[in-house]
C-alpha positions in Angstrom: 45.2 26.6 -40.9 42.0 24.6 -40.9 38.8 26.1 -42.2 37.1 25.4 -38.9 39.8 26.9 -36.8 37.6 29.7 -35.5 40.1 31.0 -32.9 43.0 31.1 -35.3 40.8 32.9 -37.9 39.8 35.4 -35.2 43.3 36.3 -34.0 44.9 36.3 -37.5 42.1 38.4 -38.9 42.4 40.8 -36.0 46.2 41.2 -36.5 46.0 41.7 -40.2 43.2 44.2 -39.9 45.0 46.3 -37.4 48.2 46.2 -39.5 46.4 47.4 -42.6 44.5 50.2 -40.8 47.7 51.4 -39.0 49.4 51.5 -42.4 46.5 53.4 -43.9 46.4 55.9 -41.1 50.2 56.4 -41.1 50.5 56.8 -44.8 47.0 57.9 -46.1 48.2 59.6 -49.2 50.5 56.8 -50.3 48.0 54.1 -49.6 45.2 56.2 -51.3 47.3 56.8 -54.5 48.3 53.1 -54.7 44.8 51.9 -54.2 43.4 54.3 -56.8 45.9 53.3 -59.4 45.4 49.6 -58.6 41.6 49.9 -58.7 41.7 51.8 -62.0 44.0 49.2 -63.5 41.9 46.2 -62.4 38.6 47.7 -63.6 40.2 48.7 -66.9 41.8 45.3 -67.6 39.2 43.1 -66.0 36.0 45.2 -66.4 34.8 42.8 -69.1 35.3 39.9 -66.6 33.2 41.7 -64.0 30.4 42.3 -66.5 30.4 38.7 -67.7 30.5 37.3 -64.1 27.5 39.2 -62.8 25.5 38.6 -65.9 26.3 34.9 -65.6 25.2 35.1 -62.0 21.8 36.5 -63.0 21.4 33.7 -65.6 22.5 31.0 -63.1 20.0 32.2 -60.4 17.2 32.3 -63.0 18.0 28.8 -64.1 18.1 27.4 -60.6 14.7 29.0 -59.7 13.0 27.5 -62.8 14.8 24.2 -62.7 14.0 21.0 -60.8 16.1 22.4 -58.0 13.7 25.3 -57.4 11.6 23.5 -54.8 14.6 22.5 -52.7 14.5 24.2 -49.3 17.5 25.9 -47.7 17.2 23.6 -44.7 15.3 20.3 -44.1 12.5 19.9 -46.6 9.9 20.2 -43.9 11.4 23.5 -42.5 9.8 26.9 -42.9 11.2 30.4 -43.0 12.5 31.9 -39.8 11.2 35.4 -40.7 8.1 36.8 -42.3 8.4 38.3 -45.7 8.4 41.9 -44.6 11.1 41.4 -41.9 13.1 39.3 -44.4 13.1 42.0 -47.1 13.8 44.7 -44.6 16.9 43.0 -43.3 18.1 42.3 -46.8 17.8 46.0 -47.7 19.6 47.1 -44.5 22.6 44.8 -45.1 22.7 45.2 -48.9 22.1 48.8 -49.7 22.5 50.6 -46.4 22.8 54.3 -46.5 24.1 54.5 -50.1 20.6 54.4 -51.6 19.4 57.4 -49.5 22.1 59.6 -50.8 22.5 58.3 -54.3 18.8 57.7 -55.0 18.4 61.4 -55.9 22.0 62.4 -56.5 23.0 59.7 -59.0 20.2 60.4 -61.5 20.9 64.1 -61.3 24.6 63.4 -61.8 23.9 61.4 -65.0 21.5 64.1 -66.1 24.4 66.6 -65.9 27.0 64.2 -67.3 25.1 61.5 -69.5 26.4 57.9 -69.5 28.9 57.3 -72.3 28.2 60.8 -73.7 25.5 59.4 -75.9 23.2 62.4 -75.7 23.5 66.1 -74.9 23.7 67.1 -71.2 20.7 68.5 -69.3 18.1 67.6 -71.9 15.0 65.4 -72.0 17.2 62.6 -73.6 19.8 62.8 -70.8 17.1 62.7 -68.2 15.8 59.5 -69.7 19.3 57.9 -69.8 19.9 59.1 -66.2 17.0 57.0 -64.9 17.7 54.0 -67.1 21.4 53.7 -66.0 20.6 54.5 -62.4 18.1 51.6 -62.5 20.8 49.4 -64.0 23.5 50.3 -61.5 21.2 49.7 -58.5 19.2 46.8 -60.1 19.5 43.1 -60.4 23.2 42.8 -61.2 24.4 44.4 -58.0 22.3 41.8 -56.1 23.4 38.9 -58.2 26.8 38.6 -56.4 25.0 38.8 -52.9 22.4 36.3 -54.1 24.8 33.7 -55.4 27.0 33.7 -52.3 24.1 33.7 -50.0 22.4 30.8 -51.8 25.5 28.7 -51.8 26.3 29.3 -48.1 22.7 28.8 -47.0 22.5 25.5 -48.9 25.7 24.1 -47.4 25.0 25.5 -44.0 21.4 24.6 -43.5 20.9 21.7 -45.9 24.3 19.9 -45.6 25.1 20.9 -42.0 28.4 22.5 -42.7 29.8 25.7 -41.2 28.6 29.0 -42.8 32.0 29.8 -44.3 33.4 30.2 -47.8 36.1 27.7 -46.9 33.5 25.1 -46.0 31.9 25.3 -49.4 35.1 25.0 -51.3 36.4 22.1 -49.2 33.9 19.9 -51.0 35.6 20.4 -54.4 39.3 20.3 -53.3 41.6 17.5 -52.3 41.4 16.4 -48.7 45.1 16.8 -48.0 45.9 19.1 -45.1 47.9 21.5 -47.1 44.9 22.2 -49.4 42.5 22.6 -46.5 44.9 24.9 -44.8 45.1 27.2 -47.9 41.4 27.3 -48.2 41.1 28.3 -44.5 42.9 31.6 -45.4 39.8 32.6 -47.5 37.9 33.1 -44.2 40.6 35.6 -43.1 40.5 37.3 -46.5 36.7 37.7 -46.2 36.9 39.0 -42.6 39.6 41.6 -43.4 37.8 42.8 -46.6 34.5 43.1 -44.7 35.9 45.0 -41.7 37.8 47.4 -43.9 34.8 47.9 -46.2 32.3 48.4 -43.4 34.6 50.8 -41.4 35.2 53.0 -44.4 31.5 53.0 -45.3 30.6 53.9 -41.8 33.2 56.7 -41.9 31.9 58.1 -45.2 28.3 57.9 -43.7 29.5 59.9 -40.7 30.9 62.6 -43.0 27.7 62.6 -45.0 25.6 62.9 -41.8 27.8 65.8 -40.7 27.2 67.5 -44.1 23.5 67.0 -43.7 23.5 68.4 -40.2 25.4 71.4 -41.6 22.9 72.0 -44.4 19.8 71.6 -42.2 20.9 72.9 -38.8 24.0 74.9 -39.6 26.3 72.7 -37.4 30.0 72.9 -38.3 31.7 70.2 -40.3 34.7 69.3 -38.2 36.3 66.4 -36.3 34.5 67.1 -33.1 31.0 66.7 -34.6 32.1 63.7 -36.6 33.3 62.1 -33.3 30.0 62.9 -31.7 28.0 61.3 -34.6 30.3 58.2 -34.6 29.9 57.9 -30.8 26.1 58.0 -31.0 26.2 55.4 -33.8 28.5 53.2 -31.7 26.2 53.3 -28.7 23.2 52.6 -30.9 24.7 49.6 -32.7 26.2 48.2 -29.6 22.7 48.3 -28.0 21.4 46.5 -31.1 24.2 44.0 -30.9 23.4 43.3 -27.3 19.8 42.8 -28.2 20.6 40.2 -30.8 19.5 39.5 -34.3 15.8 39.1 -33.7 15.3 42.0 -31.2 18.0 44.3 -32.7 18.6 44.1 -36.4 15.1 42.8 -37.3 13.3 45.6 -35.4 15.5 48.3 -36.7 15.2 47.0 -40.2 11.4 47.0 -40.0 11.5 50.5 -38.7 13.8 51.6 -41.6 11.5 50.0 -44.1 8.5 51.8 -42.7 10.4 55.1 -42.8 11.6 54.4 -46.4 8.1 53.7 -47.7 6.6 56.7 -45.8 9.2 59.1 -47.1 8.9 57.8 -50.7 5.1 58.1 -50.6 5.3 61.6 -49.3 7.6 62.8 -52.0 5.4 61.0 -54.6 2.2 62.7 -53.4 3.5 66.2 -52.7 5.9 66.3 -55.7 5.1 66.2 -59.4 3.1 62.9 -59.0 2.1 62.2 -62.6 5.6 63.0 -63.9 7.1 60.8 -61.3 4.8 57.8 -62.2 5.5 58.3 -65.9 9.3 58.5 -65.1 9.1 55.2 -63.2 7.2 53.4 -66.0 9.5 54.8 -68.7 12.6 53.9 -66.7 11.4 50.3 -66.2 10.7 50.0 -69.9 14.1 51.3 -70.9 15.8 49.1 -68.3 14.1 45.9 -69.4 14.4 46.7 -73.1 18.1 47.3 -72.9 18.9 44.8 -70.2 21.3 42.5 -72.1 23.0 45.4 -74.0 23.7 47.3 -70.8 24.8 44.1 -69.1 27.6 43.4 -71.6 28.5 46.9 -72.8 32.2 47.7 -73.1 34.0 50.5 -74.9 36.7 48.9 -77.0 36.7 51.6 -79.6 36.9 54.6 -77.3 38.5 55.7 -74.0 35.3 56.5 -72.3 35.8 56.0 -68.6 32.1 56.3 -67.5 31.7 52.6 -67.0 34.8 52.4 -64.9 33.7 55.2 -62.6 30.2 54.0 -62.1 29.1 50.5 -63.3 32.3 48.6 -62.9 33.0 50.2 -59.5 29.6 49.1 -58.3 30.2 45.6 -59.7 33.6 45.4 -58.0 32.1 46.7 -54.8 29.3 44.1 -54.9 31.7 41.2 -55.5 34.1 42.4 -52.7 31.2 42.7 -50.2 29.5 39.5 -51.2 31.1 37.4 -48.5 29.6 39.7 -45.8 26.3 40.5 -47.4 25.9 36.9 -48.8 26.6 35.4 -45.4 24.0 37.7 -43.8 21.5 36.9 -46.5 22.0 33.2 -45.9 21.5 33.6 -42.2 18.1 35.2 -42.5 16.9 33.0 -45.4 16.8 29.6 -43.8 13.7 27.6 -44.6 12.9 29.2 -48.0 12.9 27.3 -51.2 15.5 28.2 -53.9 12.7 29.7 -56.0 11.4 31.8 -53.1 15.0 32.8 -52.3 15.8 33.9 -55.9 12.6 36.0 -56.2 13.0 37.5 -52.8 16.7 38.3 -52.9 17.4 38.9 -56.6 14.2 40.8 -57.6 12.5 42.5 -54.6 15.4 44.7 -53.2 16.3 45.9 -56.7 12.6 46.6 -57.4 12.4 48.7 -54.3 15.6 50.5 -55.1 14.3 51.4 -58.6 11.1 52.7 -57.1 13.1 54.9 -54.7 15.3 56.2 -57.6 12.2 56.7 -59.8 10.5 58.8 -57.0 13.5 60.9 -55.8 15.5 61.0 -59.0 12.3 61.6 -61.1 11.1 64.4 -58.8 14.5 66.1 -58.8 14.9 65.9 -62.6 11.4 67.1 -63.3 11.9 70.0 -61.0 15.1 70.9 -62.7 13.7 70.4 -66.3 10.9 72.9 -65.8 13.0 75.7 -64.4 16.6 75.7 -63.1 15.9 75.3 -59.3 19.6 74.8 -58.5 19.5 71.0 -57.8 22.1 70.3 -60.6 24.5 72.9 -59.2 23.9 71.6 -55.6 24.7 68.0 -56.7 27.9 69.1 -58.4 28.9 71.2 -55.5 28.3 68.7 -52.7 26.6 65.4 -53.4 26.0 64.7 -49.7 23.6 67.7 -49.3 21.8 67.4 -52.6 18.8 65.5 -51.1 18.3 68.2 -48.5 18.4 70.9 -51.1 15.5 69.1 -52.9 13.6 68.9 -49.6 13.9 72.7 -49.3 11.6 73.0 -52.4 8.9 70.8 -50.8 6.3 71.3 -48.0 7.5 70.7 -44.4 11.1 70.6 -45.5 12.5 70.6 -42.0 10.5 67.6 -41.0 11.5 65.8 -44.2 15.2 66.5 -43.4 14.8 65.1 -39.9 13.2 61.9 -41.2 15.9 61.5 -43.8 18.6 62.0 -41.1 16.9 59.4 -38.9 16.8 57.0 -41.9 20.5 57.5 -42.5 21.3 56.9 -38.9 19.3 53.7 -38.6 20.8 52.4 -41.9 24.3 53.0 -40.5 23.4 51.3 -37.2 21.9 48.2 -39.0 24.9 48.0 -41.4 27.5 48.1 -38.5 25.4 45.7 -36.4 25.0 43.2 -39.2 28.7 43.4 -40.1 29.7 42.8 -36.4 27.4 39.8 -36.3 28.6 38.2 -39.6 32.3 38.9 -38.9 31.8 37.3 -35.5 30.3 34.3 -37.2 33.2 34.1 -39.7 35.7 34.1 -36.8 33.7 31.5 -34.7 33.9 28.6 -37.1 30.7 29.7 -38.9 28.5 29.5 -35.8 24.9 30.5 -36.5 24.9 32.2 -33.1 28.3 33.7 -32.4 29.1 34.7 -28.8 28.4 38.2 -27.7 32.1 38.7 -26.8 33.1 38.4 -30.4 30.2 40.5 -31.8 31.1 43.3 -29.3 34.9 43.0 -30.1 34.4 43.5 -33.8 31.8 46.3 -33.2 34.3 48.2 -31.1 37.1 47.6 -33.6 35.0 48.8 -36.5 34.2 52.0 -34.7 37.9 52.5 -33.7 39.1 51.9 -37.2 36.5 54.4 -38.5 37.6 57.1 -36.0 41.3 56.5 -36.8 40.7 56.9 -40.5 38.5 60.0 -40.1 41.2 61.6 -38.1 44.0 60.6 -40.4 42.1 61.2 -43.6 42.6 57.7 -45.0 39.0 56.7 -45.7 38.8 56.9 -49.5 42.1 55.1 -49.9 41.1 52.2 -47.7 37.7 52.1 -49.5 39.5 51.7 -52.8 41.7 49.1 -51.3 38.8 47.1 -50.0 37.2 47.0 -53.4 40.4 45.5 -54.8 39.3 42.2 -53.2 36.8 41.8 -56.0 39.2 40.3 -58.5 40.5 37.4 -56.4 37.2 36.7 -54.8 35.4 36.5 -58.2 37.6 33.5 -58.9 36.6 32.0 -55.6 33.0 32.7 -56.5 33.3 30.5 -59.6 34.7 27.7 -57.4 31.7 28.0 -55.1 29.3 27.8 -58.0 31.0 24.6 -59.2 30.7 23.2 -55.7 27.0 24.0 -55.6 26.2 22.5 -59.0 28.1 19.3 -58.2 26.4 18.9 -54.8 22.9 19.5 -56.2 23.5 17.0 -58.9 24.9 14.5 -56.5 22.1 14.9 -54.1 19.5 14.6 -56.8 21.1 11.4 -58.2 21.3 9.9 -54.6 17.6 10.5 -54.1 16.7 8.9 -57.4 18.9 5.9 -56.7 17.2 5.6 -53.3 13.8 5.7 -55.0 14.8 3.2 -57.6 16.1 0.7 -55.0 12.9 1.1 -53.0 10.4 0.9 -55.8 12.2 -0.3 -58.9 9.8 -0.1 -61.9 6.7 -0.6 -59.8 4.3 2.4 -59.9 3.7 3.9 -56.5 1.5 6.8 -55.3 3.0 10.1 -54.4 2.0 9.5 -50.8 4.0 6.3 -50.6 7.2 8.1 -50.0 8.5 11.5 -49.3 11.3 12.8 -51.5 13.8 14.4 -49.2 15.0 17.0 -51.7 12.1 17.5 -54.0 8.5 18.8 -53.9 5.4 16.7 -54.1 4.7 17.3 -57.7 8.2 16.4 -58.8 8.1 13.3 -56.6 4.9 12.1 -58.2 6.4 12.7 -61.7 9.6 10.9 -60.9 7.8 7.9 -59.3 5.9 7.1 -62.6 6.8 3.7 -64.2 10.1 3.6 -66.0 11.2 7.2 -65.2 13.4 6.6 -62.2 15.9 4.4 -63.9 16.2 6.6 -66.9 16.9 9.7 -64.7 19.5 8.0 -62.6 21.7 7.6 -65.7 21.7 11.4 -66.1 
């Protein structure tokens, strides 16, 4: 099975996905129990490996941005970004965080306030409030984006710089033997990525539908039942099919920009009408605690206790990020063409986590400060039903009805952009990595995602299949290491080839920076390399 056999990947992925979903719908409890036990076992046995891997990803990206490779563009050296900064960041947020941040931005800090991380401090105190913000920043911060960033950078480099297909298999083919049996085995990685993506997106869409149904029940009193869940899913399906038909630029980009505007507007409203000074102080203190304890939190394990907090929160997030990195990373690569590695790292690794922390600081800070002053019921509401906790907080603020409507619209658009971007990327994966996959395949996968979602909602197999999709993290983390090796080798090889070319052209003769254009390096680096005696010494490296 060749890595570029797009049609074979399409049909095999389709068959495996249908088989897995039928099994999940027919035996939801058995699949759910098995997936839960397997997920618990992998996070318990390999949690240290997940922690090390994502921390290493952060270090790797920082090194690449600050190294001599930072000026290399993800595309020809004279290329420029396809999208402006605002649209670029908006699309990153839509694909990476989706609807999860809307719900957990307030609910997760409140949950940690009630049940502090690692049990280090008493619950529902000033100390637990501080730890709640610190660890919420950590869980939604840089590490979660490290997996997306690494995969996206590697795929973008090989796709737009080296002219290869935008597939995981294409990257690994550069560091494996050329025999057909090895290439055939690598080709199965594309099927693996497709199945994990479709299952993950379908289950997340289903959970989002349930959450929207809960929100509509809390705000408008609509019943929580299968009929209304079908209506919500059908409306989402029509919306993301329209977006899919419009294409990446007119569909996902415009919806992502609208979502970003709604996010910023809602966040500013809560900041201004809520306990403003307390929120700002919460944000500053949270950033201080996050940065001060960054390395300690990054590598914290519990070898001397049976504390399961990290397994239930941090390690689950890390496994989810690794499992979803083929999908999110491929989408990040698609919208990042033309940027330098340094611009990419700053934009992908730092900006989305910064916005997420600001969101958590505003919503989580507002909720905790309301609850600390007097018990307004937000802690109890979060414990009772996490999906409606945000709407309970809105009830304590001016124009609560309008706030709830805006939040529902935000959730709806996030779900639409997530499903649309998934349809686009899965179509790309099953079309030999084509940068513009055919509409037929995008629509096919969009319909299939909705059908899977409806089947699982009806059969009750959502949570089990969600856990099963996260199990993909362990094998793909090994694949990720292979991709990193491929990137480093290729960067070094390209750099040596350029220096050899410069040496043959100019030898030890000084030349001006304008006498040649270094294909892979910036002007300042080219001038430095062209100085007398430096070229030959650097080739030997």
